[in-house]
C-alpha distance (Angstrom), angle and dihedral (degrees) to the residues before:
residue distance angle dihedral
M1 . . .
P2 3.82 . .
K3 3.78 115.2 .
R4 3.78 113.8 -126.6
S5 3.77 122.5 -174.0
I6 3.80 109.1 178.5
D7 3.79 117.5 169.1
A8 3.81 115.2 -126.5
T9 3.82 90.9 -122.1
A10 3.81 93.9 57.4
K11 3.80 117.5 107.2
L12 3.79 120.2 -144.0
G13 3.79 125.3 -166.2
E14 3.77 127.0 -144.8
N15 3.79 124.0 -62.7
V16 3.82 97.0 13.0
T17 3.82 109.8 167.3
F18 3.81 126.5 -153.4
N19 3.82 119.0 -164.7
G20 3.79 100.7 179.1
D21 3.79 143.8 -23.6
I22 3.80 116.2 -7.1
T23 3.79 138.3 172.6
I24 3.80 118.2 -161.8
Q25 3.78 114.5 -177.2
K26 3.79 129.6 -152.1
G27 3.77 122.4 -59.1
V28 3.81 95.3 16.5
I29 3.82 117.5 147.8
I30 3.81 118.9 -156.2
G31 3.82 119.8 -169.2
N32 3.78 129.6 -144.3
N33 3.81 124.6 -64.8
V34 3.81 95.4 12.2
T35 3.81 117.0 157.2
F36 3.81 123.7 -152.5
Y37 3.79 123.6 -166.7
S38 3.79 122.5 -160.7
N39 3.81 128.6 -54.2
V40 3.80 101.5 18.8
I41 3.82 123.8 157.3
I42 3.82 118.4 -168.3
G43 3.82 117.0 -165.1
E44 3.79 126.5 -135.6
N45 3.81 120.6 -65.6
T46 3.79 94.8 3.6
Q47 3.80 118.0 147.4
I48 3.80 124.2 -149.0
F49 3.79 116.9 -168.9
D50 3.79 130.7 -142.7
G51 3.78 122.1 -59.2
A52 3.81 98.4 12.6
V53 3.81 120.2 149.8
I54 3.81 114.7 -150.3
G55 3.82 123.0 -166.8
R56 3.79 99.2 8.9
P57 3.82 109.9 178.1
P58 3.82 117.6 -130.2
I59 3.79 113.0 -118.8
R60 3.80 130.3 -165.5
V61 3.78 125.8 -154.1
G62 3.80 95.5 -165.2
N63 3.80 98.9 -95.2
T64 3.82 101.3 87.9
T65 3.79 124.7 96.9
R66 3.78 101.1 -146.5
P67 3.81 117.2 76.8
I68 3.79 113.4 -128.2
D69 3.78 120.2 -123.4
V70 3.78 108.8 -177.6
G71 3.81 93.1 -175.0
S72 3.78 111.2 179.5
S73 3.80 108.4 14.6
S74 3.79 93.5 -142.0
V75 3.78 142.2 96.6
I76 3.80 121.0 -147.4
I77 3.81 116.7 -169.7
G78 3.79 117.3 -173.4
A79 3.79 129.9 -133.3
G80 3.79 123.7 -71.4
C81 3.81 95.7 16.8
V82 3.80 126.7 147.3
I83 3.81 118.4 -146.3
G84 3.81 111.7 -168.5
A85 3.78 131.1 -135.5
N86 3.82 117.9 -67.2
V87 3.81 93.4 4.3
V88 3.81 115.4 158.1
L89 3.81 116.6 -150.6
Y90 3.79 114.3 -175.9
T91 3.78 123.2 -148.3
N92 3.83 126.1 -79.0
I93 3.82 95.0 41.9
I94 3.80 125.9 141.9
M95 3.79 119.1 -166.5
G96 3.81 127.3 -175.1
D97 3.79 128.3 -137.4
D98 3.82 124.8 -64.8
V99 3.80 96.2 16.0
L100 3.81 118.4 159.3
I101 3.81 117.0 -150.0
G102 3.82 113.8 -174.5
D103 3.78 127.4 -139.7
L104 3.82 118.8 -70.6
V105 3.82 95.5 14.7
S106 3.81 118.8 151.9
I107 3.82 118.6 -157.3
R108 3.79 117.0 -176.3
E109 3.79 129.6 -143.9
G110 3.79 122.2 -67.6
C111 3.81 98.0 27.6
R112 3.80 123.5 142.8
L113 3.80 123.0 -158.9
G114 3.79 123.0 -171.7
K115 3.80 128.1 -146.9
N116 3.81 123.5 -57.0
V117 3.80 93.5 9.7
V118 3.82 117.5 158.1
V119 3.81 120.3 -151.6
G120 3.80 111.0 -175.1
R121 3.79 130.0 -139.9
G122 3.77 117.9 -63.0
V123 3.81 95.8 6.9
M124 3.80 115.5 155.0
M125 3.80 113.2 -149.8
M126 3.77 115.2 -173.5
Y127 3.81 130.4 -149.4
D128 3.83 128.7 -54.1
T129 3.79 96.1 5.0
T130 3.80 122.6 148.3
V131 3.81 125.0 -150.7
H132 3.80 117.0 -173.5
D133 3.82 129.1 -146.5
R134 3.82 122.8 -49.4
S135 3.78 96.9 -0.2
R136 3.80 118.1 144.4
I137 3.78 126.9 -146.7
I138 3.77 111.1 -171.5
D139 3.82 130.6 -144.3
G140 3.79 120.4 -55.2
A141 3.81 98.8 6.7
I142 3.81 119.3 146.1
I143 3.79 111.7 -140.7
T144 3.78 110.1 -166.4
G145 3.80 128.8 -140.6
N146 3.81 122.9 -82.8
M147 3.80 91.9 20.9
L148 3.81 127.0 146.3
I149 3.80 121.5 -148.9
E150 3.79 113.4 -178.2
S151 3.81 126.8 -150.6
D152 3.81 124.4 -61.4
V153 3.80 95.3 15.2
F154 3.82 122.3 149.3
I155 3.80 118.8 -151.0
G156 3.79 113.4 -174.1
P157 3.81 131.0 -138.4
G158 3.78 118.0 -66.3
V159 3.81 96.8 9.3
N160 3.81 112.8 159.7
T161 3.81 124.7 -152.8
V162 3.81 129.8 -177.7
N163 3.79 134.8 -166.2
D164 3.80 104.9 -165.0
N165 3.80 130.6 67.7
D166 3.83 93.5 170.7
V167 3.77 102.5 57.4
Y168 3.81 91.0 124.4
L169 3.81 91.1 73.6
K170 3.78 100.6 18.9
R171 3.80 94.5 64.3
F172 3.82 88.4 64.7
D173 3.84 94.1 45.8
L174 3.80 89.4 -114.0
I175 3.81 91.9 133.2
P176 3.83 130.3 26.7
F177 3.79 117.2 -81.4
E178 3.80 108.4 -108.2
V179 3.79 125.1 146.2
K180 3.78 135.6 176.3
G181 3.76 124.4 -170.8
P182 3.80 126.1 -150.6
I183 3.80 122.8 -78.8
V184 3.80 116.2 -134.1
R185 3.79 112.6 -165.2
R186 3.78 127.1 -146.5
F187 3.84 120.3 -62.4
A188 3.82 93.4 8.7
V189 3.82 119.6 144.1
I190 3.80 123.0 -150.1
G191 3.80 112.0 -162.8
T192 3.79 127.8 -133.9
G193 3.80 115.3 -67.3
A194 3.81 96.3 2.3
N195 3.80 119.1 152.4
I196 3.82 120.3 -140.5
A197 3.80 119.8 -163.6
A198 3.81 127.3 -138.3
S199 3.82 118.8 -74.7
V200 3.81 93.0 6.3
E201 3.81 117.1 143.7
I202 3.79 119.2 -145.5
G203 3.79 106.1 -156.8
M204 3.79 128.4 -130.1
G205 3.78 112.6 -68.3
A206 3.81 93.7 -0.4
L207 3.79 119.9 150.6
V208 3.80 121.2 -144.3
A209 3.81 111.5 -162.4
P210 3.82 121.4 -127.8
S211 3.82 114.8 -79.5
A212 3.80 93.3 9.6
M213 3.81 119.8 149.8
V214 3.80 107.3 -139.1
T215 3.82 112.7 -161.7
H216 3.82 99.9 155.1
D217 3.81 136.6 43.9
V218 3.81 116.7 -76.2
S219 3.80 117.8 -139.5
A220 3.80 121.4 -124.2
W221 3.81 116.7 -82.7
T222 3.81 92.9 8.4
V223 3.82 131.0 132.4
V224 3.81 116.6 -138.5
A225 3.80 130.4 -178.7
G226 3.78 141.8 165.4
V227 3.80 141.4 47.5
P228 2.95 103.5 -44.5
A229 3.80 94.8 18.9
R230 3.80 116.7 -113.5
K231 3.78 133.0 -177.3
L232 3.79 114.5 -88.2
R233 3.78 101.4 174.4
K234 3.79 145.4 -46.7
I235 3.80 122.0 -84.2
N236 3.80 110.3 -96.0
D237 3.82 110.4 -93.4
E238 3.80 92.0 -130.3
I239 3.79 91.3 55.7
R240 3.80 92.8 44.3
L241 3.80 92.4 51.8
Q242 3.79 91.6 45.4
V243 3.80 90.0 57.6
L244 3.79 93.7 45.3
H245 3.80 94.1 47.5
H246 3.81 90.9 49.1
F247 3.81 86.8 64.5
N248 3.81 93.8 39.9
L249 3.79 91.6 -108.7
S250 3.76 125.2 142.0
D251 3.78 128.0 -136.9
E252 3.81 88.4 -100.5
D253 3.83 90.3 60.2
Q254 3.79 94.8 63.9
A255 3.81 99.1 88.6
């Protein structure tokens, strides 16, 4: 029998479906027509809006290239989070406290979100991606699989990221399946509609201009723009130090 631990202070809407073990802590609010799969833990005072699906298992039908590794078949959502309407969270997801997930977001299996992360409406976040504390991903961005986004990063609307430069052969299983998403270091800003290629590293505090096509690594505290993206200038030292000092970091901490 499934184990259900639902605190007496939790509020459940109509037509909420449980398909396995669940823990719902105090002060949680669940909207109408929400579906929970097995092994879900919802932290205190979290709110989940109508139509959300939590813990959806990934399923192959034999025609996909990437093998599926479900890992831990659980979803852990921290305290004080907001999960928007019609959000789909796959299994094996861990989310910190005070995370905001906008309406219509899809987050695939294996993702890890730190505290105070914001994921805007309609964002698609692929498998095994990690987003550290306080980073913001704005509406409509596509965050590829196996990507790392460090703390205090801003990713603008409609940004596209990819993790595979060999899809031409890989889709036919002619070479081994290996992918690596971009790395976005702390304080970096990715402008609206930018495109970031596989394996690229965006350095600490770098700024990628809107609509840029980034095909090579970007140095720390550098502004790039264009197609393909090229260096325009360095971030002003006064601005760089202002950011670092705000987080009690010294100039030596920037690397």
